[in-house]
N, C-alpha and C positions, 0 to 999 in steps of 0.2 A: 618587580615583575608581576604582571597581571595574569592570573591563572584561573581557568574555569575547569572544575572537576565534574564530569558527567557521571552520575551514579544511577543505578537501578535499585529500587526497593521491591523485593519480591516476598510476598506473604509476610509483610511487616518487618523484614530484615534487610539490611544492606548487603548487596551482592559482595562476596568476599574479595573478588578481583578489584572491584571499585573501592573497597576499603583500603587496599594497598595503594591505589592511585591517590586517594585522599591523603594517606600518610606521606607519600612522596611530596605532595604539595605543601603539607605542613612542615616538612623538613627543608623546604627551600627558603633561604634567608630573605627577609624583607618582602615576602610575597603578599600580594593582594588577592585573596582567595574567595571565589564564588563557587558554591556547591549547587549544581543544577540537576534536577530530575524531571521526568515526565511520568505522571501516573495519577491514580484516583486519590480521593481524599483520605483513604485508609493509609496512605504513605506519610501523612502529615506527622504522626507521632514519632516515627523514626527520624524524619527531618528535624524535628524539634530536639531530639536527642543529639543529633550531629551539630546543632547550633551551639552547643556548649563547648565545642572545640574552638580552637583559635582561628576561626574563619570570619571573613568580613561580611559575607552576604549569603543568603540561602534563597533559592528560587525554585518554585514548583510549577511546571506547566500542567494545568489541570482544567480539562474541558471535555465535555462529552464528544466533541468533534475529534479528539485524539484517540478515542477508544478503537481497539482492534488494529492498531498500527503494526505493520511488519517492520523489518529493519530499515527499509528504504524510507517509509513514511516517518519513522522515529528519527532517523538522521536528518530528514528535512526539517521537522519541527524544532529540533535542538539547534540546527544551523541558523534558523530564523532569529532566535534569541542571541546566539553567539555573535552573529554578524553585527548586531547593534552594539555589542560590548567591545569588540575589537581586542581580544586578549592576546598576549604574547604566546601563551601555551594553553592547550586543551589536553587534559589528562582523562583517560578512560581505562577501566579495567579491560584486560585482554578479551574477556567474554563474560556473559552472564551464565549462572549455573543452571537456569531453567531452559535457556535457548541454545547455549553453546555454539553460537554462529560466528562470533568474532567479526561481525560485519559493520557495526555502527562506527567504530573508530575510523577504518579506511573510508567508509562512505562519507563521514563528516569531513575528512581531509579534502576530498574531491569537491564537495559542495562549498567549502570555505575557501578553497584555493591555497590551503596550508601544506607545508611539507609533512611527511609522515614517517614516524619511527614506530615499528610494532615489536611486540614480544620483548619488552624491556626487562632485563634481569638484574641490571645494576643501574640505578637512576642518578643522573646529574642533569642540570638544565642545559648544559652545553655539549656534553659527550656522554653517550649511554652505551652500556654493554647490552646486546640483545642476543637472541638465539641465532641471528645471522652473523654476529661478530660485533666489533666496536663500530659505532656510527656517530659521526658528527651531527650536531643538531642545528638546523637552519631555522631561525624564528621568522615568522610565527609557525608553530608546529603542533600537530596532533600526535600524542604518544599513547600507546596501549601498554599497560603494565601487567606483568606476570604476578603471581603470588609470592612476593619477595620480602614482605615485611609484615608487621602487625600494627594495626591502627591503635594509636595511643588512647588512653582513657582521658576524659575531660578532667580538668582541675576541680578539686572539691569546692573551690570558691567560685567557679564559673557559673554564669547565669545564661538562661536560654534567650536566644534572640528571636525576633520575628521572622517568619517565613513568608516571603512574597508569593502570592498565588496569581499566576498570569494565565489568560485565556488566549485562544488563537487570534482574536482581535488585537490583544495587547502586543503581540509579537509580529503582527502584520503578516500572518501566514495565509497562504492560499488554501482554503478549506478543501479544494479538490485534490490537494496533495497530502492531506492529513488523514489520520485514522484509517478506517476500513476503505474509505473512498480512494485514498491515495496509496493503498497497499496492493501491489500486483501479485502477491502470493496469497493463496488460500489454503487453509488446513481443511481437507475434505473429511478426514476422520482420524481418530487416535485409538490405539489399542495397546494392551499390555504386551510388552516385548517378551517373546519366548524363543527367539532365534538362537540357534547354537546349542540347544539342550540335547544331551546324549544319555544313553543308558549306561550307568557306571557299574563296572565289575570290580569289586574290592579284592585286592591281592595282598599278600604278605610283603613286607619290606625286602625280604630275601629274593623276591621275584622281580625286583626293579630292573636289574641288569638284563635278565632274559627277556623281559617285556619290551625294553627299549630296543634290543637287538632284533627281536621278532618284528616289531613295528617298522623299523628301518628297512628290513628286507621286504616286507609287504608293500611298503611305499614304493620301493624301486621296481617291484614286479608289476605294480598296477600301471595301467595305461595312462599316458599323459592326458591330463584333463583338457578337453576341447572347449572352445568358446561356445557357450550355450546361447543360441539365438532365440529371441522371443517369437511367438507364433505370428504376431503382427509387428511390422517394422516401420520405422520412419524412413522416408526416402533418403535423407542425408542428415549427418550430424557433424558439427565441428568439434574436434578434440584439441585442446590447448596443450600440445606436447605429446610425445609418443607414449608416455606412461598411462595416460587415461584413454588412449585409442582402443585398447582391448575392451574396456567397459563400454565404449561407444559402439563397438562392433556387435555387442549383445542386442542392441535395440535399433540398429540402422543398416540399411542396404549398402550405403556408401559412407565412408568416414573420411573427412578432410582434416589432416593434421596441420595445425597452425603453429609455427615455430617461433613467432615473434614473442619477446618477453616484455614488451611495453604495453601496459593496459590502454594507453591512448591510441597506439597503432592498431591494437586489436579492435577497439571500439570503432575507429574510423573505417577499418576494413569491413566490420559488421554492418555499419550504416550503408556501405556501398553494396555489399553482396547479399545482405538481408537473410542470414541463416535462420532456420526455424529453431534450432537447438544448439547451445554451446556448452560443452562439458569441460570442467577443470579438475585437476588433481587436488584433493583436499589436504595437501601438505601445507607447510608454512607459507611457501611462496604463493600458492593458489588462494589460500585464505586471506592473504594480504591484497592481492591484485584483482581477484574476481569482484569483490565489492566496489572497487574503484571503477571497474569497467561497467558494472551494473548502474552505478550512480551517473556515469557519463551517458549511458544509453537509456536511463530512466526505465529500467526493466527489472523484473523480479529475479531473485537469486535464492535458491534453496541450498543450505549448507550441509556438508558432511553426510551426503546420502550413502546409504548402504545397499539400496536396491532401486532399480529403475524399471518402469513399465511404460507402454505406449499403446494407444488405439490407432496408430498410424498418422495422427496429426498432433495430438497432445501428449506431453510428457508427464507422467505421474511419478513423483519422487518420494521415496521413503527414507526417513531419517530418525535417529534416536533423539529424544527430548527428555527434559526433566532428569538429567544425569544418566539417561539411558533406560530409565524405568518404563517408558512408553515409546512406542513407535508412531510417528505421524505420517499420514499420506498427504502430500502437498501438490497443488497444481499452480502453475504460473499463468496469469491471465494475459500477459503481454509477450511480445516477441522482441528479441529472441528469448526463448525459455532457457534459463541458465541454472546450472547446478555445479557445486563442487562435490566430487565423488571419491569415496574411499577406495584407494587402489592398493592391492596387496604389495608389500615390499618384499624384495628378494631376501629370503632367509636361508640360513644354514639348514642342513638336513635335520638337525636337532637344536632346539633352543630351550634354555632353562630360564624360567621366569622367577625372579626373586621378589617376595613380598615382605611386609613388615614382620611377619612371623618368623622370618629367617634372617633378620638384619644382623644377628650376632654371628652368622655363619657364612658370610659372603665369600670369604676366601675358599672355604670348603666347597661351595657350590661352583665357583669358578674352576677349581681343580677338577670337579666332576664333569663339567662341560668340556674341558680340554681332553679328558679321557676319551670322549666320544667324538672329538673333533668339532664340537659345537660352540655356541656362543651363549652369552647371558643377556637377559632383558630385565626390566624392573617394573614394578607397579608404580602408580602415581604417588602413593604415600612415600615410597622410597626416594623418589625424585624430589618431592616437596620437602623432605627432611634433609636433603643434601647428601644422601648416601649413594646416589647414582646420578649420572649425567642425564640430561633430558633426551639425548640421542637414544638412550636405552629404554625410554618409557614406552610401554605397551598399553594401549587403551584408547578410549574415546578422544582424549586430548593428546595422545601420543601417536603411535603408529599401529597399523594393522599388520599382522604377520600370518604367514601360511607355511610353517615348516612341516616336514614329514612327521616329526614328533615334537610336541610341546610339553615340557615338564614344569608344572606350576608348583613351586615350593614355598610354603608359608603364605600363600595368597588366599584370601577369604572368598573371592569370587564376586566382587562387586560388578554390577551391570556394566559400568564403564570400562571394565577390564575384559569381561567375557565377550563383549560385542566385537573385540579386536582379535580374538583367537579362534573364531568359529570356523575359519577355513583351514585350520591345522588338520592334518589327516588323522593323527592320533593325539589325544590329550591325556596326560598322566598327572594326577593331582596328589600332592603330599601335604597333609594337614592333620594336626592332632585332634581337631574338632570334627567328630563324625557327622555333625550337622552343618558343616561349612557349605555355603552355596556353590563353591567351586566344583563339588562332586556332582552336581546336577549338569555340569558342562564338561564332564570328563568321561573318557572311555574306561579308564582304570583309576582306582583310588587306593591310596595307602594311608592308613590312619596311624601316624606317628610324627614325632618332632624331627627337625633336621638333624639334631644331635644323635638320634637313634639310627640314622641311615648308615 
């Protein structure tokens, strides 16, 4: 089987999701493996390190014409090389840790005309388990891999292989579709993210019960939150599904809900009707199908937006980047302007979030949640460790929640988690570390371990 593994090297290191994809390729019997990356010369050292693994070929697309590429231009350049090689299978990490867009894999599948299997949690070349369920694999295929394994170390006797460096001319790429020229999205500015910060009042552990009950009562007494309209509105916006329609109503005078679930049908309808803006829910389905539609329409797509603005014609999209440490303001230069948008998921009145600091007390926290008629969620660390299912993951790569009361237990407060709880009406944090970041995003704080509750 001929396999190409697409990898990204960021700040001299292999993207961890791509490392998992490479390990999947290495575990495939009798595979002819090519490792492919696009980047500057600074990525060469890491590629040379990977060359000591049991791969057949290493290729780096390196050309000043590739600089500034967004996901659409990146997918195009990679596809130019892959088409010449005609592999059976293309493996990518689900997403990169700096961009978190998860767009290149789906975009590649459309440009190559390959079948697509995303969010693979158990790998086999013919049948994979994914976050959507078990899926048959029809070759040729593009797969995106979750963080499901650990990349092996090279053999002590292995020797480095040569890395082929190819330019845009070598792969026959149209330079108008490469790099900044071929990128329909533009980052207008970036700034340190401080969304969701609160003023924390520290209380004793004995006050937890009373604080929860008080917060639940206050939430019920408060008026139902209304849709907040922007001062300036777009004339109309398409919303792909009812879930994202509420977010569309914040920026548009009129919202058209599109119920079709086929990206090809949506694209064909968009070609005919020519909408100015199309919004998608940033759930697993939206993150899979929006990039396919963008590739068909050759338009820009901003992923995982948390805030939207407009001047009446242009859409300005805000999204977390670099693991949530910064927020980027992005504009799309082409029409339709497209974005996947974080939509609040319906939550119980009270939700208990379990972090790695509470991994020994999961049963105790679940019983506590039942006491208040609530549910439990989990941090990414808990999910990655296999201690909680993905459906419970709260965070940048999980779900956004908006309960009346969110109780974070044993959660340190990484940006990728706090960005998903900012719409909770009351946040209560329990952590033995008085300097834990979670307290900056909580209304009430209790400094103690789970065992002490």
